[in-house]
N, C-alpha and C positions, 0 to 999 in steps of 0.2 A: 168071633170072640178070641179064638186061638191067636190070631194075628195081633190083637191088642195085648194079650198076655205075653206073647213073645217079645213084642216091642217094649213092654214094661219090665220084662225080665222076671216075671212072676210065674209060679207053677200053673200049668193048665188046670182049669176048674176054679181058679181064684176069682175071676170076674163073675162067673155064674154064682159063686157062693155069696159075694157081696152085693151083686146087682140083679140076681135072679135070671135075667135074660138081656139080650142086646138092647131092647127098648129101655130097660132100667138103667143101663150104662149110659145111653144117649141122654136120658133125662138128667142124670147126675152131671154129665159133661156140660149140658146147657146151664144148669144151676151154677156150676163152678165158673163158667164163662161170664154169666151175668153178675155174679158176686164181685168179680174183678172190675166190672164197669162202674160200680157204685163210687160216689165221691169218697175220698179218704179223709180222715179227720184233718181239718185245717187246710185242705186242698182248695184252692180257688178254682172257679170254673175254667179259667184260662189254663191252669196247670192240668186240670182233668182232661180237657180237650187235647192239649199238647201230648199227654200220655196216650190217649186214644189214637192220635194220628202219628205219633212217633214210635216209641219203643213197643207199644202194644197194638200197632196197626194190623198185625195179623189176627189178633183177637177181635178187633173191631170188624175186620172184613168177614170173619167167621160169623159174627153176630148178624151181619146183614144177610149172609147166605142162609142162615137159619131162619131169618124172617121170611125170606122167599119160600123156603121149604115148608114153613108153617102154614102157607096158604093151602096146602094139600094134606096137612097133618094136624088135626084139631088138638091132639094131646100136646104137641110141640107148641102150638099157638097159646095154649093155656099157660105153659111155663114161661114163654116170652112175655105175655101180658103180666104175669105175676112179677117177673123181673122189672118190667117198666113201672109197675105199681109200687114196688119197693123204692125206686128212685123218686117217684112222685111223693111218697110218704116222707122221705128225707127232706124234700123241699117244703112240704107242709109243716114239718117239725121246725123248719127254719123260718116260718112265718108266712108262707104263701098260701093262698086259697087253693083248694083241691083242683078247681077248674083251671086256674092260672098255671099251677104246677104241671098239670097234664098237658096243656098247650105248650108250655116251655120245653118239656121233654121232647115233644114232637118237633118243635122248631129246632131244637139243638140237634136232634137226629138228622134233620134235613141239612143243616150246616155241615155236620160231620160227613155225611154221605157225599155231599157236593165236593168237599175238600178232598175226599178219597178219590173220587172220580177225576178230579182235575189234577191230582197228584200235587196238591198244594202243601207247602211246608207248614208244620204245626204253628210256627211263630207268625204265620200270615193269617191265622184264623183268630178272630176276636169274639168269643162267645159272650163277653161282658156286654156287648151291644144288645144281645137278645135279652139278657137278664135285666138290663136297664129298661128295655121296652115293656117289660112286665113289672117294673117298679121294684124288682128284687135287689136287695143289698146283701151281699155275702162277703166273707173274708177275701 
């Protein structure tokens, strides 16, 4: 915790005051990370994926590392599932069924992971094809 406080330039004890312990800090970091992954107002799926693979690729890689870590950490898994469900809820609000939205999020995750592994340029990834397969029409 001291290292985090030093890096942030805040007085020692600040992190414990706001987050109670290291676990609380990690949970809040995960929540912040997942909030940044959500679609932004007016953002097309192609723009969202380009953001994930371009300027925010470090954040995207961190999300995948956390997914792996969650296999051994049930509390972390709960937060990651909650974050995915928020994304699903946004798609449902835009007119998809819950099951289609859940499957689309999983398919989109696979496309993004594959693009990261292959070091594919963001402009070479077309998430619109996945959306069309699910019959989804978005801005």
